[in-house]
C-alpha positions in Angstrom: 0.0 0.0 0.0 1.8 3.1 -1.3 1.1 6.4 0.4 2.1 9.9 -0.4 2.1 13.0 1.9 -0.6 15.5 1.2 0.8 18.9 0.3 0.5 21.5 3.1 -0.7 19.0 5.7 1.8 16.8 7.4 -0.9 14.7 9.2 -2.6 13.5 6.0 -1.5 11.0 3.4 -3.1 9.7 0.2 -3.4 6.0 -0.4 -2.3 5.7 -4.0 -4.3 2.6 -4.8 -7.7 3.7 -3.4 -7.0 7.4 -3.6 -8.3 7.8 0.0 -7.0 10.5 2.3 -5.8 9.0 5.6 -5.3 10.9 8.8 -2.0 9.8 10.4 -2.3 11.9 13.5 -3.3 9.3 16.1 -3.8 11.9 18.9 -6.3 13.8 16.8 -8.2 10.7 16.0 -8.4 9.6 19.7 -9.6 13.1 20.7 -12.2 13.2 18.0 -13.6 9.8 19.1 -13.7 11.0 22.7 -15.5 14.2 21.7 -18.1 12.1 19.7 -18.6 9.8 22.8 -19.1 12.9 25.1 -21.6 14.4 22.6 -23.6 11.2 22.5 -23.6 11.0 26.3 -24.9 14.6 26.5 -27.6 13.9 23.9 -28.7 10.8 25.8 -28.9 12.8 29.1 -30.8 15.6 27.3 -33.3 13.1 25.9 -33.7 11.5 29.4 -34.4 14.9 30.9 -37.0 15.7 28.2 -38.7 12.4 29.0 -38.7 13.1 32.7 -40.2 16.6 32.1 -43.0 15.1 30.1 -43.7 12.7 32.8 -43.8 15.5 35.4 -46.2 17.5 33.2 -48.5 14.5 33.1 -48.4 14.1 36.9 -49.1 17.8 37.4 -52.0 17.8 34.9 -53.4 14.7 36.7 -53.1 16.3 40.1 -54.7 19.6 39.0 -58.0 17.8 38.0 
């Protein structure tokens, strides 16, 4: 698998057989994956809070009758 450095970016290489651009900066890849995981966790927490608020609304509505 032959690779060639991408001009003006030392962290990228082009795979000459598939023409794909490959990020060779392992730290950046790890940080990106961590950021994605944190974003997913925040989104899940947000959805849980929305669900709990809806449940509380139903309880309040039921109690106010």
